[in-house]
KESE-61728 format. One record per atom (N, C-alpha, C): residue in three letters; x, y, z; residue number from 1. Coordinates in steps of 0.05 Angstrom, whole numbers. Layout:
BEGIN
+-----+--------+--------+--------+-----+
!   r !      u !      v !      w !   k !
+-----+--------+--------+--------+-----+
! Ala !      X !      Y !      Z ! NUM !
...
+-----+--------+--------+--------+-----+
***
This chain:
BEGIN
+-----+--------+--------+--------+-----+
!   r !      u !      v !      w !   k !
+-----+--------+--------+--------+-----+
! Met !   1993 !   2451 !   2134 !   1 !
! Met !   2005 !   2435 !   2148 !   1 !
! Met !   1990 !   2422 !   2168 !   1 !
! Ser !   2002 !   2406 !   2181 !   2 !
! Ser !   1989 !   2392 !   2202 !   2 !
! Ser !   1983 !   2410 !   2223 !   2 !
! Gln !   1969 !   2406 !   2246 !   3 !
! Gln !   1960 !   2425 !   2267 !   3 !
! Gln !   1988 !   2424 !   2285 !   3 !
! Gly !   1988 !   2447 !   2298 !   4 !
! Gly !   2013 !   2447 !   2318 !   4 !
! Gly !   2034 !   2469 !   2307 !   4 !
! Asp !   2049 !   2477 !   2326 !   5 !
! Asp !   2072 !   2493 !   2318 !   5 !
! Asp !   2098 !   2480 !   2315 !   5 !
! Lys !   2109 !   2481 !   2288 !   6 !
! Lys !   2130 !   2466 !   2280 !   6 !
! Lys !   2158 !   2484 !   2281 !   6 !
! Ser !   2157 !   2505 !   2296 !   7 !
! Ser !   2177 !   2522 !   2295 !   7 !
! Ser !   2204 !   2507 !   2314 !   7 !
! Lys !   2197 !   2489 !   2329 !   8 !
! Lys !   2218 !   2478 !   2344 !   8 !
! Lys !   2229 !   2454 !   2333 !   8 !
! Tyr !   2222 !   2445 !   2314 !   9 !
! Tyr !   2232 !   2424 !   2297 !   9 !
! Tyr !   2256 !   2438 !   2279 !   9 !
! Thr !   2276 !   2419 !   2275 !  10 !
! Thr !   2302 !   2423 !   2260 !  10 !
! Thr !   2297 !   2422 !   2234 !  10 !
! Asp !   2311 !   2433 !   2219 !  11 !
! Asp !   2310 !   2429 !   2183 !  11 !
! Asp !   2311 !   2405 !   2177 !  11 !
! Lys !   2329 !   2386 !   2192 !  12 !
! Lys !   2328 !   2359 !   2189 !  12 !
! Lys !   2306 !   2339 !   2193 !  12 !
! Gln !   2288 !   2346 !   2212 !  13 !
! Gln !   2264 !   2336 !   2223 !  13 !
! Gln !   2243 !   2343 !   2203 !  13 !
! Ile !   2243 !   2371 !   2196 !  14 !
! Ile !   2224 !   2379 !   2170 !  14 !
! Ile !   2224 !   2360 !   2146 !  14 !
! Arg !   2250 !   2362 !   2138 !  15 !
! Arg !   2260 !   2350 !   2114 !  15 !
! Arg !   2248 !   2321 !   2116 !  15 !
! Lys !   2251 !   2308 !   2137 !  16 !
! Lys !   2244 !   2278 !   2141 !  16 !
! Lys !   2213 !   2274 !   2138 !  16 !
! Ala !   2199 !   2293 !   2153 !  17 !
! Ala !   2174 !   2296 !   2151 !  17 !
! Ala !   2160 !   2292 !   2124 !  17 !
! Glu !   2176 !   2313 !   2110 !  18 !
! Glu !   2164 !   2323 !   2081 !  18 !
! Glu !   2166 !   2291 !   2067 !  18 !
! His !   2191 !   2282 !   2070 !  19 !
! His !   2197 !   2258 !   2053 !  19 !
! His !   2180 !   2234 !   2058 !  19 !
! Ile !   2174 !   2229 !   2089 !  20 !
! Ile !   2156 !   2212 !   2094 !  20 !
! Ile !   2130 !   2215 !   2080 !  20 !
! Ala !   2118 !   2242 !   2082 !  21 !
! Ala !   2092 !   2244 !   2067 !  21 !
! Ala !   2095 !   2241 !   2046 !  21 !
! Glu !   2112 !   2244 !   2029 !  22 !
! Glu !   2114 !   2243 !   2000 !  22 !
! Glu !   2109 !   2208 !   1995 !  22 !
! Ser !   2124 !   2197 !   2010 !  23 !
! Ser !   2121 !   2172 !   2008 !  23 !
! Ser !   2097 !   2153 !   2013 !  23 !
! Tyr !   2079 !   2167 !   2033 !  24 !
! Tyr !   2055 !   2155 !   2041 !  24 !
! Tyr !   2036 !   2165 !   2012 !  24 !
! Glu !   2038 !   2192 !   2005 !  25 !
! Glu !   2026 !   2200 !   1983 !  25 !
! Glu !   2028 !   2183 !   1960 !  25 !
! Ala !   2051 !   2177 !   1950 !  26 !
! Ala !   2056 !   2161 !   1933 !  26 !
! Ala !   2045 !   2132 !   1933 !  26 !
! Arg !   2035 !   2118 !   1962 !  27 !
! Arg !   2021 !   2100 !   1965 !  27 !
! Arg !   1990 !   2108 !   1962 !  27 !
! Gly !   1985 !   2128 !   1957 !  28 !
! Gly !   1956 !   2132 !   1959 !  28 !
! Gly !   1938 !   2144 !   1980 !  28 !
! Val !   1958 !   2150 !   2002 !  29 !
! Val !   1946 !   2165 !   2028 !  29 !
! Val !   1938 !   2188 !   2024 !  29 !
! Pro !   1912 !   2198 !   2029 !  30 !
! Pro !   1906 !   2226 !   2022 !  30 !
! Pro !   1926 !   2248 !   2035 !  30 !
! Glu !   1931 !   2270 !   2027 !  31 !
! Glu !   1951 !   2287 !   2035 !  31 !
! Glu !   1948 !   2301 !   2065 !  31 !
! Arg !   1928 !   2308 !   2070 !  32 !
! Arg !   1928 !   2312 !   2103 !  32 !
! Arg !   1932 !   2285 !   2116 !  32 !
! Asp !   1925 !   2263 !   2113 !  33 !
! Asp !   1935 !   2237 !   2129 !  33 !
! Asp !   1958 !   2236 !   2126 !  33 !
! Ala !   1972 !   2240 !   2106 !  34 !
! Ala !   1998 !   2228 !   2097 !  34 !
! Ala !   2017 !   2252 !   2118 !  34 !
! Glu !   2008 !   2277 !   2118 !  35 !
! Glu !   2018 !   2295 !   2134 !  35 !
! Glu !   2023 !   2292 !   2165 !  35 !
! Ala !   2002 !   2283 !   2171 !  36 !
! Ala !   1991 !   2274 !   2198 !  36 !
! Ala !   2009 !   2253 !   2203 !  36 !
! Arg !   2008 !   2227 !   2186 !  37 !
! Arg !   2023 !   2208 !   2193 !  37 !
! Arg !   2058 !   2211 !   2193 !  37 !
! Ala !   2061 !   2229 !   2177 !  38 !
! Ala !   2089 !   2237 !   2178 !  38 !
! Ala !   2105 !   2249 !   2203 !  38 !
! Trp !   2084 !   2271 !   2211 !  39 !
! Trp !   2097 !   2283 !   2236 !  39 !
! Trp !   2094 !   2265 !   2259 !  39 !
! Ala !   2078 !   2248 !   2260 !  40 !
! Ala !   2071 !   2228 !   2284 !  40 !
! Ala !   2094 !   2206 !   2282 !  40 !
! Thr !   2105 !   2203 !   2262 !  41 !
! Thr !   2128 !   2185 !   2256 !  41 !
! Thr !   2157 !   2200 !   2265 !  41 !
! Val !   2158 !   2226 !   2260 !  42 !
! Val !   2180 !   2244 !   2270 !  42 !
! Val !   2178 !   2245 !   2296 !  42 !
! Asn !   2154 !   2250 !   2308 !  43 !
! Asn !   2156 !   2250 !   2339 !  43 !
! Asn !   2163 !   2225 !   2351 !  43 !
! Lys !   2150 !   2208 !   2337 !  44 !
! Lys !   2160 !   2175 !   2356 !  44 !
! Lys !   2191 !   2169 !   2351 !  44 !
! Asp !   2198 !   2177 !   2328 !  45 !
! Asp !   2228 !   2173 !   2326 !  45 !
! Asp !   2247 !   2194 !   2342 !  45 !
! Asp !   2241 !   2217 !   2343 !  46 !
! Asp !   2258 !   2240 !   2357 !  46 !
! Asp !   2250 !   2251 !   2381 !  46 !
! Gly !   2224 !   2241 !   2387 !  47 !
! Gly !   2210 !   2252 !   2413 !  47 !
! Gly !   2199 !   2284 !   2407 !  47 !
! Gly !   2195 !   2292 !   2385 !  48 !
! Gly !   2184 !   2321 !   2384 !  48 !
! Gly !   2207 !   2339 !   2373 !  48 !
! Gly !   2202 !   2368 !   2376 !  49 !
! Gly !   2222 !   2385 !   2366 !  49 !
! Gly !   2246 !   2383 !   2382 !  49 !
! Lys !   2269 !   2390 !   2367 !  50 !
! Lys !   2297 !   2389 !   2379 !  50 !
! Lys !   2309 !   2414 !   2381 !  50 !
! Lys !   2296 !   2438 !   2371 !  51 !
! Lys !   2316 !   2462 !   2371 !  51 !
! Lys !   2317 !   2466 !   2398 !  51 !
! Pro !   2347 !   2472 !   2407 !  52 !
! Pro !   2355 !   2485 !   2434 !  52 !
! Pro !   2338 !   2507 !   2443 !  52 !
! Gly !   2338 !   2514 !   2464 !  53 !
! Gly !   2324 !   2542 !   2476 !  53 !
! Gly !   2348 !   2560 !   2478 !  53 !
! Gly !   2370 !   2548 !   2486 !  54 !
! Gly !   2396 !   2564 !   2496 !  54 !
! Gly !   2417 !   2559 !   2481 !  54 !
! Ser !   2441 !   2563 !   2493 !  55 !
! Ser !   2466 !   2555 !   2481 !  55 !
! Ser !   2474 !   2523 !   2478 !  55 !
! Gly !   2488 !   2519 !   2467 !  56 !
! Gly !   2498 !   2488 !   2465 !  56 !
! Gly !   2487 !   2474 !   2442 !  56 !
! Arg !   2491 !   2451 !   2440 !  57 !
! Arg !   2480 !   2432 !   2415 !  57 !
! Arg !   2455 !   2424 !   2420 !  57 !
! Gly !   2439 !   2416 !   2401 !  58 !
! Gly !   2412 !   2404 !   2407 !  58 !
! Gly !   2417 !   2375 !   2410 !  58 !
! Lys !   2397 !   2359 !   2413 !  59 !
! Lys !   2401 !   2331 !   2418 !  59 !
! Lys !   2401 !   2323 !   2386 !  59 !
! Ala !   2411 !   2298 !   2384 !  60 !
! Ala !   2415 !   2286 !   2362 !  60 !
! Ala !   2388 !   2270 !   2351 !  60 !
! Thr !   2384 !   2272 !   2322 !  61 !
! Thr !   2359 !   2258 !   2320 !  61 !
! Thr !   2363 !   2232 !   2307 !  61 !
! Arg !   2355 !   2217 !   2323 !  62 !
! Arg !   2361 !   2183 !   2312 !  62 !
! Arg !   2334 !   2175 !   2300 !  62 !
! His !   2332 !   2150 !   2291 !  63 !
! His !   2312 !   2140 !   2283 !  63 !
! His !   2306 !   2112 !   2289 !  63 !
! Pro !   2303 !   2106 !   2313 !  64 !
! Pro !   2303 !   2078 !   2326 !  64 !
! Pro !   2280 !   2060 !   2311 !  64 !
! Ala !   2255 !   2069 !   2306 !  65 !
! Ala !   2236 !   2057 !   2293 !  65 !
! Ala !   2244 !   2046 !   2267 !  65 !
! Ala !   2258 !   2058 !   2253 !  66 !
! Ala !   2270 !   2049 !   2225 !  66 !
! Ala !   2291 !   2031 !   2226 !  66 !
! His !   2307 !   2027 !   2250 !  67 !
! His !   2327 !   2007 !   2252 !  67 !
! His !   2318 !   1975 !   2264 !  67 !
! Arg !   2291 !   1977 !   2274 !  68 !
! Arg !   2280 !   1957 !   2288 !  68 !
! Arg !   2274 !   1929 !   2270 !  68 !
! Gly !   2273 !   1933 !   2244 !  69 !
! Gly !   2263 !   1914 !   2227 !  69 !
! Gly !   2280 !   1885 !   2226 !  69 !
! Gly !   2303 !   1889 !   2223 !  70 !
! Gly !   2323 !   1864 !   2224 !  70 !
! Gly !   2324 !   1849 !   2252 !  70 !
! Ala !   2321 !   1864 !   2275 !  71 !
! Ala !   2325 !   1856 !   2300 !  71 !
! Ala !   2300 !   1840 !   2307 !  71 !
! Val !   2278 !   1842 !   2294 !  72 !
! Val !   2253 !   1830 !   2306 !  72 !
! Val !   2250 !   1804 !   2294 !  72 !
! Gly !   2257 !   1794 !   2269 !  73 !
! Gly !   2253 !   1772 !   2260 !  73 !
! Gly !   2276 !   1750 !   2264 !  73 !
! Gly !   2269 !   1726 !   2265 !  74 !
! Gly !   2292 !   1704 !   2264 !  74 !
! Gly !   2294 !   1691 !   2294 !  74 !
! Lys !   2281 !   1705 !   2312 !  75 !
! Lys !   2290 !   1697 !   2341 !  75 !
! Lys !   2280 !   1661 !   2342 !  75 !
! Ala !   2257 !   1665 !   2332 !  76 !
! Ala !   2246 !   1633 !   2339 !  76 !
! Ala !   2264 !   1614 !   2327 !  76 !
! Ser !   2274 !   1620 !   2304 !  77 !
! Ser !   2287 !   1595 !   2290 !  77 !
! Ser !   2314 !   1592 !   2302 !  77 !
! Ala !   2324 !   1616 !   2311 !  78 !
! Ala !   2352 !   1617 !   2317 !  78 !
! Ala !   2358 !   1603 !   2347 !  78 !
! Ser !   2333 !   1600 !   2363 !  79 !
! Ser !   2337 !   1588 !   2389 !  79 !
! Ser !   2331 !   1556 !   2384 !  79 !
! Arg !   2330 !   1547 !   2365 !  80 !
! Arg !   2326 !   1524 !   2357 !  80 !
! Arg !   2347 !   1505 !   2343 !  80 !
! Thr !   2347 !   1480 !   2349 !  81 !
! Thr !   2372 !   1468 !   2339 !  81 !
! Thr !   2364 !   1459 !   2307 !  81 !
! Ala !   2385 !   1455 !   2290 !  82 !
! Ala !   2391 !   1444 !   2267 !  82 !
! Ala !   2367 !   1428 !   2262 !  82 !
! Glu !   2363 !   1404 !   2276 !  83 !
! Glu !   2346 !   1380 !   2277 !  83 !
! Glu !   2320 !   1385 !   2275 !  83 !
! Glu !   2314 !   1407 !   2296 !  84 !
! Glu !   2284 !   1417 !   2301 !  84 !
! Glu !   2279 !   1435 !   2273 !  84 !
! Arg !   2293 !   1451 !   2271 !  85 !
! Arg !   2283 !   1467 !   2243 !  85 !
! Arg !   2281 !   1449 !   2220 !  85 !
! Ser !   2297 !   1429 !   2213 !  86 !
! Ser !   2297 !   1409 !   2190 !  86 !
! Ser !   2271 !   1396 !   2194 !  86 !
! Ala !   2263 !   1386 !   2218 !  87 !
! Ala !   2236 !   1375 !   2225 !  87 !
! Ala !   2214 !   1388 !   2219 !  87 !
! Ser !   2214 !   1415 !   2223 !  88 !
! Ser !   2191 !   1435 !   2222 !  88 !
! Ser !   2191 !   1441 !   2189 !  88 !
! Ala !   2214 !   1440 !   2179 !  89 !
! Ala !   2210 !   1447 !   2148 !  89 !
! Ala !   2199 !   1426 !   2132 !  89 !
! Lys !   2207 !   1399 !   2144 !  90 !
! Lys !   2196 !   1375 !   2125 !  90 !
! Lys !   2168 !   1371 !   2136 !  90 !
! Lys !   2159 !   1377 !   2160 !  91 !
! Lys !   2126 !   1379 !   2168 !  91 !
! Lys !   2111 !   1403 !   2149 !  91 !
! Gly !   2124 !   1425 !   2147 !  92 !
! Gly !   2113 !   1441 !   2129 !  92 !
! Gly !   2112 !   1436 !   2103 !  92 !
! Ala !   2130 !   1425 !   2091 !  93 !
! Ala !   2128 !   1412 !   2060 !  93 !
! Ala !   2108 !   1391 !   2057 !  93 !
! Ala !   2107 !   1379 !   2079 !  94 !
! Ala !   2087 !   1353 !   2077 !  94 !
! Ala !   2056 !   1364 !   2079 !  94 !
! Thr !   2050 !   1387 !   2094 !  95 !
! Thr !   2025 !   1400 !   2098 !  95 !
! Thr !   2017 !   1411 !   2072 !  95 !
! Arg !   2033 !   1424 !   2061 !  96 !
! Arg !   2028 !   1439 !   2035 !  96 !
! Arg !   2027 !   1420 !   2015 !  96 !
! Lys !   2044 !   1400 !   2010 !  97 !
! Lys !   2041 !   1376 !   1993 !  97 !
! Lys !   2009 !   1366 !   1995 !  97 !
! Arg !   2003 !   1364 !   2020 !  98 !
! Arg !   1972 !   1345 !   2025 !  98 !
! Arg !   1953 !   1372 !   2022 !  98 !
! Asn !   1956 !   1395 !   2024 !  99 !
! Asn !   1938 !   1415 !   2017 !  99 !
! Asn !   1937 !   1418 !   1984 !  99 !
! Ala !   1955 !   1413 !   1970 ! 100 !
! Ala !   1955 !   1421 !   1942 ! 100 !
! Ala !   1941 !   1394 !   1931 ! 100 !
! Asp !   1948 !   1371 !   1941 ! 101 !
! Asp !   1931 !   1345 !   1932 ! 101 !
! Asp !   1899 !   1347 !   1939 ! 101 !
! Ala !   1897 !   1357 !   1957 ! 102 !
! Ala !   1865 !   1364 !   1967 ! 102 !
! Ala !   1850 !   1382 !   1946 ! 102 !
! Ala !   1865 !   1403 !   1944 ! 103 !
! Ala !   1856 !   1424 !   1926 ! 103 !
! Ala !   1853 !   1414 !   1897 ! 103 !
! Arg !   1869 !   1397 !   1890 ! 104 !
! Arg !   1870 !   1382 !   1867 ! 104 !
! Arg !   1846 !   1362 !   1860 ! 104 !
! His !   1841 !   1348 !   1882 ! 105 !
! His !   1821 !   1327 !   1882 ! 105 !
! His !   1797 !   1340 !   1880 ! 105 !
! Ala !   1790 !   1366 !   1896 ! 106 !
! Ala !   1764 !   1377 !   1899 ! 106 !
! Ala !   1756 !   1392 !   1880 ! 106 !
! Ser !   1770 !   1399 !   1856 ! 107 !
! Ser !   1765 !   1415 !   1833 ! 107 !
! Ser !   1757 !   1398 !   1809 ! 107 !
+-----+--------+--------+--------+-----+
***
C-alpha cells in the first residue's frame, strides 16, 4: 500500500481509492503509481482521513473534483449572442475548407 497510515480513512474512502487505482491500472499505469494517484485523489476530494476521534458523526465525504467537468465548459459561447456564435462557426468552416483545399493541392 502507499506510504502513510490509512487507519483514519473511512471504509468508503478505502473503497473509493481501490476503485480509482483499478481504473488507473486498467489504463496501463503501474500499480504503485496507480495507488499513489488514487490516494492523492481521495485526499483532494475529501481532505484526508475522516474517521472521527470522538463521539458524533464524521464529516460527509464529497467528491467535488468529479463534479467539476460540466461546469467548466461552455462559458465562452454562452456569453456571446447567436449572431456572434454563427459568425464564428462560419469562419471556422471556411478555415477548415481552405486548409483541406490547400492540403489537397500540396499532395
